[in-house]
C-alpha angles and dihedrals in degrees: 000000000000131000115245119228092190116148118271116261113274090246089071095055093080131065094228109022126176113273118267116260112238113234094020109164094007115125101197098185092050092046091049092052090048091052090051089054090046092054090050090049088054089056095254124142105238090195089066105118090232091056100041094097097029096098091054093046094048093047091050092047094052091044089054093047091050097047123079119213119258114272143144131226103232113168130195132220115257091232095164093051095238108191103177130100119282106206130172112190134197098021104173115228140167131195141168123255106237091213099055106010088235122132128258118192140177142109136305128210110203127181144155142187105236125238118179096323137057134200127221104251093243089062091068089060092044091052091054089050093049094061096032094061094076140072098285152166114218095236093057092042091056092048093047093054090050092047091049092054092047093049096044102041107019088218127181090247142354133208127189123175121178126188120186146159113230116213089203085070098035101048102030141016108022093007093219100163116193098020115137128212116210123198127175142184123192124181139177115359090357094056093092125059114260145117095300094049088043089068089073113090113268094002 
């Protein structure tokens, strides 16, 4: 699996963009019809009373999992010249494996060394959610969060560590329940091992 270096979405190019629109690009009626066909292809009777509303429920569930909540990316001037690490640990996240459409979920540890701008702490969690709510691989997801912080704040360094269990490994294939995959990206003054980088879990 390779890491994508594709450009950031246009919405991230501005300090205060318009909020994202939930459900953008999701065709619920078409998804619902496709799920009905999928159930039939799996040999299931879609007239079964227990399955009658399943296509609607599944379409709505995937639409929710693929749509970030509305937010904006307001930053603040670093008027006091804070130079230390800003680190938010154990941010819960979930995403969908683009190879199997099964969830992977875990925690993210996201930090940066401020330059001239600061984020509200909740924005770090919202940024993780923005990229998580997509069809993903964990390597790319980790890189995207790091790229977003670099592009939005121009910090002196960025660190992103993500740890997750992938149901495509736990429920099928090798059936390795409970295994965790860790990915990390460190840039700038955090690129080399040292006391600052050591504040991240397991680094």
